[in-house]
C-alpha positions as CSV (number, residue, x, y, z in Angstrom):
1,M,0.0,0.0,0.0
2,L,1.6,3.3,-1.1
3,G,1.9,5.8,1.7
4,G,0.7,3.3,4.3
5,V,2.3,1.1,6.9
6,T,1.3,-2.3,5.4
7,A,3.4,-4.4,3.1
8,S,3.1,-7.9,1.9
9,E,5.9,-10.4,2.6
10,A,6.9,-10.3,-1.1
11,A,7.2,-6.5,-0.9
12,R,9.3,-6.7,2.3
13,H,11.5,-9.3,0.7
14,D,12.0,-7.1,-2.3
15,L,12.8,-4.2,-0.1
16,Y,15.3,-6.2,1.8
17,N,17.0,-7.3,-1.4
18,G,17.2,-3.7,-2.6
19,L,18.6,-2.6,0.7
20,T,21.2,-5.4,0.8
21,E,22.4,-4.2,-2.6
22,L,22.7,-0.6,-1.5
23,L,23.7,-0.9,2.2
24,G,25.0,-4.4,2.7
25,T,23.5,-7.3,4.6
26,Q,24.0,-6.1,8.1
27,R,22.7,-2.6,7.5
28,A,19.7,-4.0,5.6
29,E,18.9,-6.4,8.4
30,T,19.2,-3.5,11.0
31,L,16.8,-1.3,9.0
32,M,14.3,-4.1,8.3
33,A,14.3,-4.9,12.0
34,A,13.3,-1.3,12.7
35,L,10.4,-1.5,10.2
36,P,7.5,-3.4,11.8
37,A,5.8,-6.1,9.8
38,Y,2.0,-5.6,9.8
39,D,-0.6,-8.1,8.8
40,V,-2.6,-6.5,6.0
41,S,-5.7,-8.2,7.1
42,T,-5.8,-6.4,10.4
43,F,-6.3,-3.0,8.8
44,L,-9.6,-1.6,7.7
45,T,-10.2,0.0,4.4
46,K,-11.9,3.4,4.3
47,D,-15.1,1.8,3.2
48,E,-14.9,-0.7,6.1
49,F,-14.1,2.1,8.5
50,R,-17.0,4.1,7.3
51,A,-19.4,1.1,7.6
52,E,-18.1,0.6,11.2
53,M,-18.7,4.2,12.1
54,A,-22.2,4.2,10.5
55,E,-23.0,1.1,12.6
56,L,-21.7,2.8,15.8
57,R,-23.7,6.0,15.0
58,A,-26.9,3.9,14.5
59,E,-26.3,2.0,17.7
60,F,-25.6,5.2,19.6
61,K,-28.7,6.9,18.1
62,N,-30.9,3.9,19.1
63,D,-29.5,3.8,22.6
64,L,-30.0,7.6,22.9
65,Q,-33.6,7.3,21.7
66,Q,-34.4,4.5,24.1
67,G,-32.9,6.5,27.0
68,L,-34.9,9.6,26.1
69,A,-38.1,7.5,25.8
70,A,-37.5,6.1,29.3
71,V,-36.9,9.7,30.6
72,N,-40.2,10.8,28.9
73,V,-42.1,8.0,30.6
74,R,-40.7,9.0,34.0
75,I,-41.5,12.7,33.4
76,D,-45.1,11.7,32.4
77,R,-45.6,9.7,35.5
78,L,-44.2,12.4,37.7
79,F,-46.5,15.0,36.0
80,L,-49.5,12.8,36.6
81,A,-48.6,12.2,40.2
82,W,-48.1,15.9,40.7
83,M,-51.4,16.8,39.1
84,G,-53.1,14.1,41.2
85,G,-51.6,15.7,44.3
86,L,-52.8,19.1,43.2
87,V,-56.3,17.8,42.7
88,V,-56.4,16.3,46.2
89,I,-55.1,19.6,47.7
90,L,-57.7,21.6,45.8
91,G,-60.4,19.2,46.8
92,A,-59.4,19.6,50.4
93,M,-59.3,23.3,50.2
94,V,-62.8,23.4,48.5
95,G,-64.1,21.0,51.2
96,L,-62.7,23.2,54.0
97,A,-64.2,26.4,52.3
98,F,-67.7,24.9,52.3
99,L,-67.7,23.1,55.6
100,P,-69.6,24.9,58.4
């Protein structure tokens, strides 16, 4: 891969051969030891990365919607309980106003 960090074994071997011709065996081995070998299959392509990010966004959005729905349910219950309490208080006040 040009500009990347991955290289096939054939490409690494070709690089080693070229370095051996230019620098000698020991220097080529020293340089190759400093260049990490990466397994090409462990890297994601841009399309795979984008797909992974889209999946994570969808998962996050779903979790957020579920969380907000749960909060809405709790707020609705709290509102109903509060309104019920107000009705009871108003009823008591009206009852006290009309009692002899």
